[in-house]
Structures are given as structure tokens and as C-alpha cells.
C-alpha positions as a Markdown table, in Angstrom:
| # | Residue | x | y | z |
|---|---|---|---|---|
| 1 | Unk | -18.4 | -48.3 | 5.8 |
| 2 | Unk | -21.5 | -48.8 | 7.3 |
| 3 | Unk | -22.3 | -51.7 | 5.4 |
| 4 | Unk | -19.2 | -54.3 | 5.8 |
| 5 | Unk | -17.1 | -53.0 | 2.9 |
| 6 | Unk | -13.7 | -51.9 | 2.8 |
| 7 | Unk | -12.1 | -49.5 | 0.2 |
| 8 | Unk | -8.6 | -50.1 | -1.7 |
| 9 | Unk | -6.7 | -47.8 | -3.9 |
| 10 | Unk | -4.9 | -49.1 | -6.7 |
| 11 | Unk | -3.0 | -46.2 | -8.1 |
| 12 | Unk | -1.8 | -45.8 | -11.5 |
| 13 | Unk | 1.6 | -46.6 | -12.7 |
| 14 | Unk | 2.4 | -43.4 | -14.9 |
| 15 | Unk | 2.1 | -39.7 | -15.1 |
| 16 | Unk | -0.5 | -39.5 | -17.8 |
| 17 | Unk | -0.6 | -42.5 | -19.7 |
| 18 | Unk | 1.8 | -41.5 | -22.1 |
| 19 | Unk | 3.2 | -44.1 | -24.8 |
| 20 | Unk | 6.5 | -43.7 | -23.2 |
| 21 | Unk | 6.2 | -42.9 | -19.8 |
| 22 | Unk | 7.6 | -39.9 | -18.7 |
| 23 | Unk | 8.9 | -38.9 | -21.9 |
| 24 | Unk | 8.8 | -35.3 | -23.8 |
| 25 | Unk | 6.9 | -35.3 | -26.9 |
| 26 | Unk | 5.3 | -39.1 | -26.2 |
| 27 | Unk | 1.5 | -38.6 | -26.3 |
| 28 | Unk | -1.1 | -40.2 | -24.1 |
| 29 | Unk | -2.5 | -43.7 | -24.8 |
| 30 | Unk | -6.2 | -43.2 | -25.9 |
| 31 | Unk | -8.1 | -45.1 | -24.4 |
| 32 | Unk | -5.6 | -45.4 | -21.6 |
| 33 | Unk | -5.2 | -49.1 | -20.7 |
| 34 | Unk | -4.6 | -49.0 | -17.3 |
| 35 | Unk | -7.7 | -47.9 | -16.6 |
| 36 | Unk | -8.7 | -51.3 | -16.8 |
| 37 | Unk | -7.0 | -52.5 | -13.8 |
| 38 | Unk | -5.9 | -49.6 | -12.0 |
| 39 | Unk | -6.3 | -45.3 | -11.5 |
| 40 | Unk | -9.5 | -46.3 | -9.5 |
| 41 | Unk | -11.0 | -47.3 | -6.0 |
| 42 | Unk | -12.1 | -50.8 | -5.8 |
| 43 | Unk | -14.5 | -52.0 | -2.7 |
| 44 | Unk | -14.4 | -55.5 | -1.2 |
| 45 | Unk | -16.2 | -57.6 | 1.5 |
| 46 | Unk | -14.4 | -57.6 | 5.2 |
| 47 | Unk | -15.6 | -60.8 | 6.3 |
| 48 | Unk | -14.8 | -62.7 | 3.3 |
| 49 | Unk | -11.4 | -64.2 | 3.2 |
| 50 | Unk | -9.3 | -65.0 | 0.1 |
| 51 | Unk | -10.9 | -62.5 | -2.3 |
| 52 | Unk | -9.3 | -62.1 | -5.5 |
| 53 | Unk | -8.9 | -58.8 | -7.3 |
| 54 | Unk | -11.5 | -59.4 | -10.0 |
| 55 | Unk | -14.4 | -60.0 | -7.3 |
| 56 | Unk | -13.9 | -56.6 | -6.2 |
| 57 | Unk | -16.6 | -53.9 | -7.7 |
| 58 | Unk | -14.8 | -50.7 | -9.0 |
| 59 | Unk | -16.6 | -48.1 | -6.9 |
| 60 | Unk | -14.9 | -45.1 | -9.3 |
| 61 | Unk | -12.2 | -44.1 | -12.0 |
| 62 | Unk | -10.0 | -41.6 | -13.4 |
| 63 | Unk | -8.1 | -41.3 | -10.6 |
| 64 | Unk | -4.0 | -41.2 | -10.5 |
| 65 | Unk | -3.1 | -42.2 | -7.2 |
| 66 | Unk | -5.1 | -42.1 | -3.6 |
| 67 | Unk | -3.0 | -42.4 | -0.2 |
| 68 | Unk | -5.2 | -40.7 | 2.0 |
| 69 | Unk | -8.3 | -42.3 | 2.4 |
| 70 | Unk | -11.1 | -42.3 | 4.9 |
| 71 | Unk | -15.0 | -43.1 | 5.3 |
| 72 | Unk | -16.9 | -40.3 | 7.0 |
| 73 | Unk | -19.1 | -42.0 | 9.3 |
| 74 | Unk | -21.3 | -38.7 | 10.3 |
| 75 | Unk | -22.1 | -38.2 | 6.4 |
| 76 | Unk | -21.8 | -41.8 | 5.7 |
| 77 | Unk | -19.8 | -41.2 | 2.7 |
| 78 | Unk | -16.2 | -42.1 | 1.2 |
| 79 | Unk | -13.6 | -39.4 | 1.0 |
| 80 | Unk | -10.2 | -39.2 | -0.6 |
| 81 | Unk | -7.3 | -37.2 | -1.5 |
| 82 | Unk | -5.8 | -37.6 | -5.0 |
| 83 | Unk | -1.9 | -36.8 | -6.1 |
| 84 | Unk | -1.8 | -34.8 | -8.9 |
| 85 | Unk | 0.6 | -35.2 | -12.5 |
| 86 | Unk | 3.8 | -34.1 | -12.6 |
| 87 | Unk | 6.4 | -32.1 | -14.6 |
| 88 | Unk | 3.9 | -29.9 | -16.8 |
| 89 | Unk | 6.8 | -27.4 | -17.6 |
| 90 | Unk | 9.4 | -30.4 | -18.4 |
| 91 | Unk | 7.7 | -32.2 | -21.1 |
| 92 | Unk | 5.8 | -28.7 | -22.4 |
| 93 | Unk | 7.8 | -25.8 | -21.8 |
| 94 | Unk | 5.7 | -23.9 | -24.7 |
| 95 | Unk | 2.8 | -24.6 | -22.6 |
| 96 | Unk | 3.5 | -23.8 | -19.2 |
| 97 | Unk | 6.5 | -21.9 | -17.5 |
| 98 | Unk | 8.3 | -22.9 | -14.8 |
| 99 | Unk | 6.1 | -21.2 | -11.9 |
| 100 | Unk | 2.8 | -22.4 | -13.6 |
| 101 | Unk | 4.6 | -26.2 | -13.3 |
| 102 | Unk | 5.5 | -25.7 | -9.6 |
| 103 | Unk | 1.7 | -24.8 | -8.6 |
| 104 | Unk | 0.2 | -27.0 | -11.2 |
| 105 | Unk | -1.9 | -29.1 | -10.9 |
| 106 | Unk | -3.9 | -28.9 | -7.6 |
| 107 | Unk | -3.9 | -31.7 | -5.1 |
| 108 | Unk | -8.1 | -32.6 | -4.9 |
| 109 | Unk | -9.7 | -33.4 | -2.0 |
| 110 | Unk | -12.7 | -35.8 | -2.9 |
| 111 | Unk | -16.4 | -36.8 | -2.1 |
| 112 | Unk | -16.1 | -40.3 | -3.9 |
| 113 | Unk | -19.3 | -41.7 | -5.0 |
| 114 | Unk | -20.2 | -45.3 | -7.2 |
| 115 | Unk | -19.7 | -44.1 | -10.8 |
| 116 | Unk | -17.5 | -41.3 | -10.1 |
| 117 | Unk | -15.0 | -40.4 | -12.8 |
| 118 | Unk | -12.5 | -37.6 | -12.0 |
| 119 | Unk | -10.8 | -37.7 | -15.2 |
| 120 | Unk | -7.2 | -39.0 | -15.1 |
| 121 | Unk | -5.2 | -39.5 | -17.5 |
| 122 | Unk | -7.4 | -37.0 | -19.6 |
| 123 | Unk | -7.4 | -34.1 | -17.2 |
| 124 | Unk | -6.0 | -32.3 | -14.2 |
| 125 | Unk | -8.0 | -29.6 | -11.8 |
| 126 | Unk | -6.3 | -26.2 | -12.1 |
| 127 | Unk | -7.3 | -24.1 | -9.3 |
| 128 | Unk | -6.6 | -20.9 | -10.7 |
| 129 | Unk | -9.2 | -21.5 | -13.3 |
| 130 | Unk | -11.8 | -23.7 | -11.0 |
| 131 | Unk | -12.3 | -26.4 | -13.2 |
| 132 | Unk | -10.9 | -29.5 | -15.0 |
| 133 | Unk | -8.3 | -28.8 | -18.0 |
| 134 | Unk | -7.4 | -31.1 | -20.5 |
| 135 | Unk | -3.9 | -32.6 | -20.1 |
| 136 | Unk | -1.6 | -31.6 | -23.1 |
| 137 | Unk | -0.7 | -35.3 | -23.8 |
| 138 | Unk | -4.5 | -35.7 | -24.9 |
| 139 | Unk | -4.3 | -32.1 | -27.0 |
| 140 | Unk | -4.7 | -29.9 | -24.2 |
| 141 | Unk | -3.1 | -26.5 | -24.2 |
| 142 | Unk | -3.5 | -25.0 | -20.8 |
| 143 | Unk | -6.7 | -23.7 | -20.9 |
| 144 | Unk | -9.0 | -26.4 | -23.1 |
| 145 | Unk | -11.4 | -28.3 | -21.1 |
| 146 | Unk | -12.4 | -30.8 | -23.8 |
| 147 | Unk | -13.7 | -34.1 | -22.4 |
| 148 | Unk | -13.2 | -32.8 | -19.1 |
| 149 | Unk | -15.9 | -30.3 | -19.0 |
| 150 | Unk | -18.3 | -33.6 | -18.0 |
| 151 | Unk | -15.9 | -35.3 | -15.3 |
| 152 | Unk | -16.3 | -34.8 | -11.6 |
| 153 | Unk | -14.9 | -32.1 | -9.8 |
| 154 | Unk | -12.9 | -32.0 | -6.2 |
| 155 | Unk | -14.9 | -30.3 | -3.3 |
| 156 | Unk | -11.4 | -28.4 | -2.8 |
| 157 | Unk | -8.2 | -27.8 | -3.9 |
| 158 | Unk | -4.6 | -27.3 | -2.7 |
| 159 | Unk | -1.7 | -26.2 | -4.0 |
| 160 | Unk | 0.5 | -28.8 | -6.5 |
| 161 | Unk | 2.7 | -31.9 | -5.4 |
| 162 | Unk | 2.1 | -31.1 | -1.5 |
| 163 | Unk | 1.5 | -34.9 | -1.5 |
| 164 | Unk | -1.3 | -35.5 | 0.5 |
| 165 | Unk | -0.3 | -38.9 | 2.2 |
| 166 | Unk | -3.0 | -39.3 | 4.8 |
| 167 | Unk | -6.5 | -38.1 | 5.3 |
| 168 | Unk | -8.7 | -38.6 | 8.9 |
| 169 | Unk | -12.2 | -37.1 | 9.9 |
| 170 | Unk | -11.3 | -36.5 | 13.6 |
| 171 | Unk | -14.6 | -38.5 | 15.2 |
| 172 | Unk | -12.8 | -37.9 | 18.8 |
| 173 | Unk | -14.2 | -35.7 | 21.9 |
| 174 | Unk | -11.1 | -34.5 | 23.3 |
| 175 | Unk | -10.7 | -31.5 | 20.6 |
| 176 | Unk | -12.7 | -28.8 | 20.7 |
| 177 | Unk | -16.4 | -28.5 | 18.7 |
| 178 | Unk | -14.5 | -26.9 | 15.8 |
| 179 | Unk | -12.6 | -30.0 | 14.9 |
| 180 | Unk | -15.7 | -32.7 | 15.3 |
| 181 | Unk | -16.3 | -34.3 | 12.2 |
| 182 | Unk | -13.8 | -32.1 | 10.5 |
| 183 | Unk | -10.8 | -33.5 | 8.2 |
| 184 | Unk | -6.9 | -33.8 | 9.1 |
| 185 | Unk | -4.5 | -34.1 | 6.1 |
| 186 | Unk | -1.1 | -35.3 | 6.2 |
| 187 | Unk | 0.8 | -33.4 | 3.6 |
| 188 | Unk | 4.1 | -35.1 | 3.0 |
| 189 | Unk | 5.7 | -32.4 | 1.2 |
| 190 | Unk | 6.8 | -31.8 | -2.7 |
| 191 | Unk | 9.8 | -32.9 | -4.5 |
| 192 | Unk | 9.4 | -30.9 | -7.9 |
| 193 | Unk | 8.4 | -27.4 | -7.3 |
| 194 | Unk | 11.7 | -26.1 | -8.3 |
| 195 | Unk | 12.7 | -23.4 | -8.7 |
| 196 | Unk | 10.0 | -22.4 | -6.0 |
| 197 | Unk | 11.3 | -23.9 | -2.4 |
| 198 | Unk | 9.4 | -26.9 | -1.7 |
| 199 | Unk | 6.1 | -26.7 | 0.3 |
| 200 | Unk | 3.6 | -28.9 | 1.9 |
| 201 | Unk | 5.6 | -30.5 | 4.8 |
| 202 | Unk | 2.5 | -30.0 | 7.5 |
| 203 | Unk | -0.7 | -31.5 | 8.8 |
| 204 | Unk | -3.7 | -29.6 | 7.6 |
| 205 | Unk | -7.3 | -29.4 | 9.2 |
| 206 | Unk | -10.5 | -28.7 | 7.0 |
| 207 | Unk | -13.3 | -27.7 | 8.9 |
| 208 | Unk | -16.6 | -29.5 | 7.3 |
| 209 | Unk | -20.5 | -29.2 | 7.4 |
| 210 | Unk | -23.0 | -30.9 | 5.6 |
| 211 | Unk | -20.6 | -33.3 | 4.1 |
| 212 | Unk | -18.6 | -30.5 | 2.3 |
| 213 | Unk | -15.4 | -28.2 | 3.6 |
| 214 | Unk | -17.2 | -25.1 | 5.4 |
| 215 | Unk | -14.1 | -23.1 | 5.3 |
| 216 | Unk | -10.2 | -22.7 | 4.2 |
| 217 | Unk | -7.7 | -25.2 | 5.3 |
| 218 | Unk | -5.6 | -24.3 | 8.3 |
| 219 | Unk | -2.3 | -25.1 | 8.9 |
| 220 | Unk | -2.6 | -27.1 | 12.1 |
| 221 | Unk | 0.7 | -28.9 | 12.8 |
| 222 | Unk | 4.1 | -27.6 | 11.1 |
| 223 | Unk | 7.6 | -27.0 | 11.6 |
| 224 | Unk | 8.6 | -30.8 | 10.6 |
| 225 | Unk | 11.3 | -29.9 | 7.9 |
| 226 | Unk | 13.0 | -27.9 | 11.1 |
| 227 | Unk | 14.2 | -25.0 | 8.6 |
| 228 | Unk | 12.6 | -22.2 | 7.2 |
| 229 | Unk | 13.5 | -23.0 | 3.6 |
| 230 | Unk | 13.4 | -26.2 | 2.0 |
| 231 | Unk | 15.3 | -26.9 | -1.7 |
| 232 | Unk | 14.9 | -30.8 | -1.7 |
| 233 | Unk | 12.7 | -32.8 | 0.3 |
| 234 | Unk | 16.1 | -34.7 | 1.3 |
| 235 | Unk | 16.9 | -31.5 | 3.6 |
| 236 | Unk | 13.5 | -32.2 | 5.4 |
| 237 | Unk | 14.3 | -33.4 | 9.3 |
| 238 | Unk | 10.7 | -35.1 | 9.2 |
| 239 | Unk | 8.3 | -35.5 | 6.6 |
| 240 | Unk | 4.5 | -35.9 | 7.9 |
| 241 | Unk | 3.4 | -39.6 | 6.8 |
| 242 | Unk | 0.1 | -41.1 | 8.5 |
| 243 | Unk | -2.9 | -40.0 | 11.4 |
| 244 | Unk | -4.5 | -41.8 | 13.7 |
| 245 | Unk | -7.0 | -41.1 | 16.6 |
| 246 | Unk | -6.4 | -42.5 | 20.2 |
| 247 | Unk | -9.2 | -43.7 | 22.4 |
| 248 | Unk | -8.8 | -40.8 | 24.6 |
| 249 | Unk | -9.1 | -38.4 | 21.4 |
| 250 | Unk | -5.6 | -37.7 | 21.2 |
| 251 | Unk | -4.2 | -37.1 | 17.5 |
| 252 | Unk | -0.8 | -39.0 | 16.3 |
| 253 | Unk | 1.3 | -38.3 | 13.6 |
| 254 | Unk | 3.7 | -40.4 | 12.2 |
| 255 | Unk | 7.2 | -39.2 | 10.2 |
| 256 | Unk | 8.6 | -41.5 | 7.8 |
| 257 | Unk | 12.0 | -39.7 | 7.8 |
| 258 | Unk | 13.5 | -41.1 | 11.4 |
| 259 | Unk | 10.2 | -43.1 | 12.4 |
| 260 | Unk | 9.0 | -40.6 | 14.8 |
| 261 | Unk | 5.5 | -40.6 | 16.1 |
| 262 | Unk | 4.0 | -37.3 | 18.0 |
| 263 | Unk | 1.0 | -37.6 | 20.3 |
| 264 | Unk | -1.2 | -34.2 | 19.8 |
| 265 | Unk | -3.5 | -33.6 | 22.8 |
| 266 | Unk | -5.9 | -30.8 | 24.1 |
| 267 | Unk | -6.4 | -29.7 | 27.7 |
| 268 | Unk | -9.0 | -27.7 | 28.7 |
| 269 | Unk | -8.2 | -24.6 | 30.6 |
């Protein structure tokens, strides 16, 4: 950030903090002990060596896992992309059908502030109901909010299981004005949307204004899978993974299937 801090996500090694992880019928642990040392974002100093884990300051909690994380220099705010939980239908077929399980929960864009609590493992975000819902491991029924009514909400939601693995605010000058300070997101693609086709193997762009999305997401770069339909992630020829901006303002996109890196540049006519 602008004060010499670095932010580190410590993901939760769990789907929903069950007594037996990813096991049908196993209840959620309440309170969840994972949140004591993971499931959040920690702040460290960039000019200090040999820092230990306890020295970091926990910035926020209630996050299952963040891979895309970026500081917006214009807004002086931290933003993150949340990987939501899995397998609602597998473990709770009486509450969720296969279609619902393919779409839920939403992947979330978060505005992270000191003390934020985004509700994991007790809650997930339902983009169709536009609210946080109580997870069934904690007594939820797909509609009940319970304790989730008071947790922090995402500023934007995306379809489930798309796996947002990179977030980058565009600070270059090469692209048109529309892209300045907007967010590029690398979606790595889903593995568990069956019986629906797998989805989300592309780079998206979200326009920003006054610190929040100012429009719907746009598909910026697509075609990575090399095929019209993907039944399983192993069928994808490429999967977008990382983003970077070059000194000339070009956008670089990496792939973790074949190690390909693409350069995307804009030339004015």
C-alpha cells in the first residue's frame, strides 16, 4: 500500500470448516478454529526482514481463500477476489439441486477494510437473492440468513466456481480511457459445475468509478480452452492464471497448462 505495508492472504484449508471436511452429514465447527490462524488477510511491513507470522496484523477475516489481491492506488484501498465453497448438492441434496450447486455460491469481489468480516465459513453469497446466506453446515436452508445478515457484503458477484486467480487494476496509459483504474480478473475456470458445462476460462474487465464497479463485467480475452464446450478442466488447452502490466502499458496474461504468456497491446488507429 502507500504506507509501506504488504498484504498476505492465508487461505483456509477447508471447504466449510466441517468436523470432517467435505463429508456428507458432518456439521460445521462452531466457532471455527481455522479462523484463529487462517481464513483472512494479514498485513506485514515491506522494509523489515525475518518477520514472524504472529507479528502480522490481521486486516480482515471470514474469507475462504483469496488468490487475486491488489491495492488500488487511486482509491488507496485493498480489493480481493474470493473463491467460494463447493459441493452444496453433493452434501445437501435435499436443499440444493445440481443446477443450484453449479451456480452457487457466487465468486465475490471484496473491498477489504480493517476489521472486515466476510462471513466464511458460516455464510456464502447468493447472487440471485443478493445477500449472504447461512451455510447448511450451520443450520441454513438455502434462504435463511441468521448471523449472516450482519457480515460484510461483496461489491460485485460472479457465477460460482469460476476460480478468480488474479486481480489487477490497470495503471498503464496505453489502453483507452475506459480501462484506466478498472479491474482485470483472471478466471482460471471451474471443475465442479456438472452436469452443466465447465465455465469461466477467460479474462474479465470491470470498469470502476469512485471505488466501486461502475458497470457489468466484460469478457476481455477468451478462447483459452480451444473448444466450444468443456466438460472437465483437463479438456482446456489453456487456463488463465496471472496478470501483469508492462512498462509500456501492455497487459500480460499467463497460463498454467502449457506455460504460455500472452502480451495484449493497443494501437491507436
